[in-house]
C-alpha positions as CSV (number, residue, x, y, z in Angstrom):
1,M,-30.0,40.7,-39.8
2,P,-29.7,37.6,-37.6
3,R,-26.3,36.9,-36.0
4,R,-24.5,34.0,-37.6
5,A,-23.9,31.0,-35.2
6,S,-20.2,30.6,-34.4
7,G,-20.5,26.8,-34.4
8,R,-18.6,26.7,-31.1
9,R,-20.0,24.9,-28.0
10,R,-20.9,27.3,-25.2
11,Q,-18.5,27.0,-22.2
12,M,-20.1,26.2,-18.9
13,P,-19.5,29.0,-16.3
14,L,-16.7,28.3,-13.9
15,W,-19.0,28.5,-10.8
16,Q,-21.0,25.6,-12.4
17,E,-18.0,23.6,-13.7
18,L,-15.9,23.6,-10.6
19,P,-18.4,21.7,-8.4
20,L,-18.9,19.2,-11.1
21,L,-15.1,18.7,-11.4
22,L,-14.9,18.2,-7.6
23,I,-17.7,15.6,-7.7
24,V,-16.0,13.7,-10.5
25,A,-12.6,13.8,-8.8
26,F,-14.2,12.6,-5.5
27,C,-15.9,9.7,-7.3
28,L,-12.7,8.8,-9.1
29,A,-10.8,8.8,-5.7
30,V,-13.4,6.5,-4.2
31,L,-13.1,4.1,-7.2
32,I,-9.3,4.1,-7.0
33,R,-9.4,3.5,-3.3
34,T,-11.9,0.6,-3.7
35,F,-10.2,-1.2,-6.6
36,L,-6.7,0.0,-7.2
37,L,-4.8,2.0,-4.6
38,Q,-5.1,3.0,-1.0
39,A,-3.0,5.2,1.2
40,F,-2.2,3.8,4.7
41,F,-0.9,5.7,7.7
42,I,1.7,3.9,9.8
43,P,0.5,4.0,13.4
44,S,3.2,1.9,15.2
45,G,6.9,1.2,15.2
46,S,6.8,-2.5,14.3
47,M,8.3,-1.8,10.9
48,E,11.1,0.6,11.9
49,D,13.4,1.8,10.3
50,T,11.8,0.7,7.0
51,L,8.6,2.5,8.0
52,L,8.4,5.1,10.7
53,V,5.3,6.2,12.7
54,G,3.5,8.8,10.7
55,D,4.7,7.6,7.3
56,R,2.1,7.1,4.6
57,V,2.4,4.3,2.1
58,L,0.5,3.5,-1.1
59,V,-0.9,0.0,-1.3
60,N,-1.5,-1.9,-4.5
61,K,-4.8,-3.7,-4.1
62,I,-4.9,-5.6,-7.4
63,V,-1.5,-7.2,-7.6
64,Y,-2.6,-10.2,-5.6
65,D,-5.6,-10.7,-7.8
66,V,-3.2,-12.1,-10.4
67,R,-0.6,-13.7,-8.2
68,D,0.1,-14.7,-4.5
69,P,2.3,-12.7,-2.2
70,E,6.0,-13.4,-2.3
71,R,8.8,-13.5,0.3
72,G,10.2,-10.2,1.2
73,E,7.2,-8.1,0.2
74,V,5.6,-5.7,2.7
75,V,1.9,-6.4,2.9
76,V,-1.1,-4.8,4.6
77,F,-3.7,-7.2,6.0
78,R,-6.6,-7.6,8.3
79,G,-5.5,-9.4,11.4
80,P,-7.2,-12.7,12.2
81,P,-9.5,-12.7,15.2
82,N,-6.8,-13.9,17.6
83,W,-4.4,-11.1,16.7
84,T,-3.9,-8.5,19.4
85,P,-3.9,-4.9,18.0
86,E,-0.5,-3.1,18.1
87,F,-2.1,0.3,18.8
88,Q,-5.3,1.8,20.2
89,D,-7.4,3.8,17.8
90,E,-8.0,7.4,18.9
91,P,-11.6,8.0,20.1
92,Q,-13.6,10.1,17.8
93,V,-14.9,13.3,19.4
94,G,-17.5,15.5,17.8
95,F,-19.4,15.4,14.5
96,M,-16.7,17.0,12.4
97,A,-14.1,14.5,13.5
98,K,-16.5,11.6,12.6
99,L,-17.3,13.3,9.3
100,G,-13.6,13.8,8.5
101,R,-12.9,10.1,9.3
102,T,-15.7,9.0,7.1
103,V,-14.6,11.0,4.1
104,G,-11.0,9.9,4.7
105,D,-12.1,6.3,4.7
106,L,-13.9,6.8,1.4
107,V,-10.9,8.3,-0.4
108,G,-8.3,6.1,1.4
109,V,-6.3,8.6,3.4
110,S,-7.5,7.8,6.9
111,R,-5.8,6.0,9.8
112,P,-6.0,2.2,9.6
113,G,-8.3,0.3,11.9
114,E,-6.9,-1.4,15.0
115,K,-7.0,-4.8,13.2
116,D,-5.0,-3.6,10.2
117,F,-1.4,-4.6,10.2
118,I,1.6,-4.1,8.0
119,K,4.4,-6.7,8.0
120,R,7.0,-8.3,5.8
121,V,6.4,-11.8,4.3
122,I,9.0,-14.2,5.5
123,G,7.3,-17.5,4.5
124,V,4.8,-18.6,1.9
125,P,2.7,-21.8,1.7
126,G,4.9,-24.9,2.2
127,D,7.9,-23.0,3.6
128,K,9.6,-24.2,6.8
129,V,10.5,-21.3,9.0
130,K,12.3,-21.4,12.3
131,C,14.7,-19.5,14.6
132,C,17.5,-19.7,15.3
133,D,20.8,-20.9,13.8
134,E,24.1,-20.7,15.6
135,Q,24.3,-17.0,14.8
136,G,20.7,-16.2,15.9
137,R,19.3,-15.9,12.4
138,V,15.9,-16.9,11.0
139,Q,16.0,-19.9,8.7
140,V,13.7,-20.4,5.7
141,N,13.8,-23.9,4.1
142,G,17.1,-24.4,5.7
143,K,18.7,-21.2,4.5
144,S,19.9,-18.8,7.2
145,M,18.7,-15.2,6.5
146,D,20.9,-12.1,6.8
147,E,18.3,-9.4,7.3
148,P,19.8,-5.9,7.0
149,Y,16.4,-4.3,7.4
150,V,15.9,-5.5,11.0
151,L,16.3,-2.5,13.3
152,E,16.5,-4.2,16.7
153,N,16.1,-7.9,17.2
154,S,14.4,-9.6,20.0
155,D,16.2,-11.4,22.9
156,P,17.8,-14.7,21.7
157,D,18.0,-16.0,25.3
158,L,14.4,-15.8,26.3
159,P,12.4,-19.0,25.9
160,P,9.6,-18.8,23.3
161,N,6.2,-17.6,24.6
162,P,3.1,-18.2,22.4
163,R,1.5,-15.1,23.9
164,E,4.4,-12.7,23.4
165,C,6.9,-12.0,20.7
166,R,9.7,-10.9,23.0
167,S,11.8,-14.0,22.3
168,R,13.7,-14.4,19.0
169,Q,13.3,-18.2,19.3
170,F,10.4,-20.2,17.8
171,D,10.1,-23.8,16.8
172,E,10.0,-24.8,13.1
173,I,6.7,-23.9,11.5
174,T,5.4,-25.2,8.2
175,V,3.4,-22.5,6.5
176,A,-0.1,-23.9,5.8
177,P,-1.7,-23.7,2.3
178,G,-3.4,-20.4,1.8
179,N,-1.4,-18.7,4.6
180,L,1.7,-16.5,5.2
181,F,4.3,-16.2,7.9
182,V,4.9,-12.5,8.5
183,M,7.3,-10.6,10.8
184,G,7.9,-6.9,11.5
185,D,11.3,-5.3,10.9
186,H,11.5,-4.1,14.5
187,R,11.5,-7.5,16.0
188,L,11.7,-6.3,19.6
189,V,8.3,-4.6,19.5
190,S,6.5,-6.3,16.6
191,Q,3.6,-8.6,17.3
192,D,3.6,-11.0,14.4
193,S,3.5,-14.7,13.3
194,R,6.0,-15.7,15.9
195,C,3.4,-15.5,18.6
196,Q,0.1,-14.6,16.9
197,G,0.1,-17.2,14.2
198,Q,-0.1,-17.3,10.4
199,V,-2.1,-14.9,8.2
200,P,-4.6,-16.2,5.6
201,I,-3.8,-14.8,2.2
202,D,-7.5,-13.9,1.8
203,N,-6.9,-11.3,4.6
204,V,-4.3,-9.5,2.6
205,I,-5.5,-6.1,1.5
206,G,-2.5,-5.4,-0.8
207,R,1.2,-4.8,-1.2
208,A,2.8,-1.6,0.2
209,F,5.1,-0.5,-2.6
210,V,6.1,3.2,-2.0
211,I,6.4,5.7,0.9
212,V,4.6,8.9,-0.3
213,W,4.7,11.0,2.9
214,P,6.6,12.8,4.3
215,Y,8.1,13.9,1.0
216,D,11.7,13.6,2.2
217,R,11.2,9.9,2.8
218,W,9.8,9.1,-0.6
219,A,11.2,5.6,-1.5
220,G,10.1,2.4,-3.0
221,L,9.6,-0.7,-0.9
222,G,11.3,-3.4,-3.0
223,V,12.1,-7.0,-2.1
224,P,15.6,-7.3,-0.4
225,S,18.1,-9.4,-2.2
226,N,18.5,-11.8,0.8
227,F,15.3,-13.6,-0.4
228,D,16.7,-14.4,-3.8
229,D,18.4,-17.7,-2.9
230,V,15.8,-19.1,-0.5
231,P,15.2,-22.7,-1.7
232,R,11.8,-23.7,-2.9
233,A,9.7,-25.5,-0.3
234,A,10.3,-29.3,-0.7
235,A,6.6,-30.0,-0.1
236,L,5.7,-28.1,-3.2
237,G,7.9,-30.1,-5.5
238,P,10.2,-28.9,-8.3
239,P,9.5,-25.4,-9.6
240,A,7.1,-25.2,-12.5
241,E,7.9,-23.1,-15.6
242,S,6.1,-19.8,-15.3
243,P,5.3,-17.4,-18.1
244,A,7.6,-14.4,-18.5
245,R,6.3,-11.3,-16.8
246,L,7.2,-7.7,-16.7
247,P,9.9,-6.6,-14.3
248,D,8.4,-6.0,-10.8
249,Q,7.6,-2.3,-10.6
250,G,6.0,-2.6,-7.2
251,G,2.7,-1.2,-8.6
252,F,4.0,2.1,-10.0
253,A,2.0,1.6,-13.2
254,V,-1.2,1.6,-11.1
255,V,-0.5,5.2,-10.1
256,L,-1.4,6.4,-13.5
257,P,-5.1,6.5,-12.8
258,L,-4.4,9.1,-10.1
259,L,-3.5,11.5,-12.8
260,L,-7.1,11.6,-14.1
261,P,-8.4,14.0,-11.4
262,L,-5.4,16.2,-12.0
263,A,-6.2,16.2,-15.7
264,L,-9.8,17.2,-15.0
265,F,-8.7,20.1,-12.8
266,N,-6.2,21.2,-15.4
267,R,-9.0,21.2,-18.0
268,G,-11.0,23.5,-15.7
269,S,-8.1,25.9,-15.3
270,L,-7.5,26.0,-19.0
271,A,-11.2,26.8,-19.6
272,F,-11.0,29.6,-17.1
273,S,-7.9,30.9,-18.8
274,A,-9.6,30.9,-22.1
275,R,-12.6,32.7,-20.8
276,S,-10.4,35.4,-19.4
277,R,-9.2,36.3,-22.8
278,R,-11.2,38.4,-25.3
279,P,-13.3,36.0,-27.4
280,Y,-12.7,35.8,-31.1
281,S,-15.4,37.6,-33.1
282,G,-15.1,35.5,-36.2
283,R,-14.4,38.6,-38.4
284,R,-11.3,39.0,-40.5
285,R,-9.8,42.3,-41.0
286,R,-9.6,43.4,-44.6
287,L,-6.1,44.4,-45.5
288,R,-5.8,47.6,-47.5
289,P,-3.7,47.6,-50.7
């Protein structure tokens, strides 16, 4: 007598399913790195103590597709041709090192290039930025900024030098349309817009919104409150009414796609667990009266 079909789909063996899950997870990681999120390694001390050497941050790559960067945000960008690198990239030695770097680039967990920078936005298009007031503070549109995030400020007595950022002083700069004025939080060592010039918004890769490694430094990178009262640039006219938007979460909602690979692997583990149990035969035991 032919055996009755159970009607259940046959499970793929684990040795076949696991490589497939790995390939799917890798493809998802590449897509996420290309369009949504990217992890960046901090290679220099220009943002200390906000960011330390060796920290890894997640960068939201789509937020500036719907709006422009705002004052106080920490952004990652490609340095213009005239910008001098703040660190020298380690030379690659051997095939395996090059392969690891390539795979890391694909999934977004590698070291940044020499021309990748991370700084804080101080001025947006139309802003007038200068230093210093009587207390040595940066001024934006006439407002003196108290900056609690600055670790070690540069020398207020050195005359400004267009080739070095050792001086705290710089003449008033009007931020050009389509550009940003950026500075590092460790002003003594940061090479930024004071001496290297403005950064085109088109060069911005995304907004750094959270420190994800090491685990004991997990923290969000929000906008400090000292930027709340900066006057609007006079050149841009009175502020226009803007549509209401959701509270700024710094990009945490974009992290949700990262759960997809985890869900796929969880499915694989559940399938393995099910196969380890005795399969159901489809027969019912007849109870005796």
